[in-house]
Structure formats: C-alpha cells, structure tokens
N, C-alpha and C positions, 0 to 999 in steps of 0.2 A: 095484661087483662085486669081491669079494675073491678069488674063485677058490680055489685050494688053499693060500693063504698062511696060513690060520688066523688066530688072534687075535694081532696084533702092532702095534706103533706105527710100523713102517717105512712110509715114503711110497711109494705106487704111482706109477711113472713109465712113461710110454709111450716106447718106443724104436723106431727105424727100422732096427735091425740084425737080423742073423740069429744068435740065440744058439746054435743048434746048430752053425753053421759056426765060430763063435768057440770053442765047446767042443771041436770036433774039432781045432782048431789048438793046443790046450793040450798040453804034454808029458804023458806017461802018469801020472807021479806027481801032477800037478795035477788031472788028470781023476779019478783015484782019490780024491784028497782032496775034491774037489767033489762027487763021488757020495755021499760019506758026511757031507757038511756038514749042520749043523743048520739054518742059515739059507738062504734062497733067494738065494744069491750069483749075480751075473752073471759069466760067464767073464772078461770084461774086467777087472772089479774084482779077481777072484782073481789074475789074471795081474799086474796092477799092484802089488798088495800083495806077491806072491811076488817079483817082480823087485826091489822096493825092499828087502825083507828079504835077498835073495840078494846085492845090491850091498853091503849093510852087513856081512854075515857071511861071504860067500864059500862057504857050506856049504849045499847043497840040503836036506839033512835038517833042519838048524837053521832054514832059511827056512820049511819046512813046519811046524815046531814054533811058529814065530812067527805063522804064519797061524792055527793052532789057538788060540793065546793071544789073538790079535785077535778071533777069533770068540767066545771066552769073555767078553771084555769087552763085546762088542756084545750078547750074550745077556743078560748081567747088567744092562746099561743098559735093554734092552728089557723085561726082566722087572720092573725097578723101575717103569717107566712103565706097564706093563699091569697087573701084579698087586700092586705096592707094594713097599716096602723090606724086608718080612719074607719075601719069596719066597726059597727056598733058593739059587737061582742068584745072587741079589744078595748073600746072606750069604757064599757061597763066594768070590765075587770080592773082597769087602771084606777077607777074611782073607788072601787071596793077594797083596795089594799090599804 
C-alpha cells in the first residue's frame, strides 16, 4: 500500500512513534519548512539534518537553506531512479554541482 506517497523509490518503513507529537516539538521555522516540503520527511529526520547544518554553520537561515539543498539532491536522485536521467529535476541537479 503506497498511500499518498505517489510514485517514488523511497522505501516504506513502519515506525512506532507519533509523528504529530514530533512535528509539534519542532521549532516554528522547521514546521513551516516541513509543511512546504516536496518529500514526505519525518519530523525526526528534518530535525537531525537541521541540527547538523546548524552546528556546522551557526546560522538558522543558512541551515534551512542547506535543508532545501539536501531535499533538491534527494529529489534529483529519486527522479533519476523513477523517471530516468533525462528528467528535468535530474538535469537541474547535475548543472548545480
């Protein structure tokens, strides 16, 4: 059962956590980012990636920019696996490297 994930190559994993409780614990800027995200991120994954970027940069806005860049790379990789290397998302990622 795919639910509302659409066509993608991401693996489905069952979890014993409460994603809404984790979402509610996120800071407002991360909740806003996650609400507009393209991929079905888990709140814990977003928090981990954000905390890592924040530790490296010390800047919350730049950490959010790094999350967006990470999501772009994941979309490009997924687009290549699902639709092939000629998909525009893949092409855009190759030119931005």
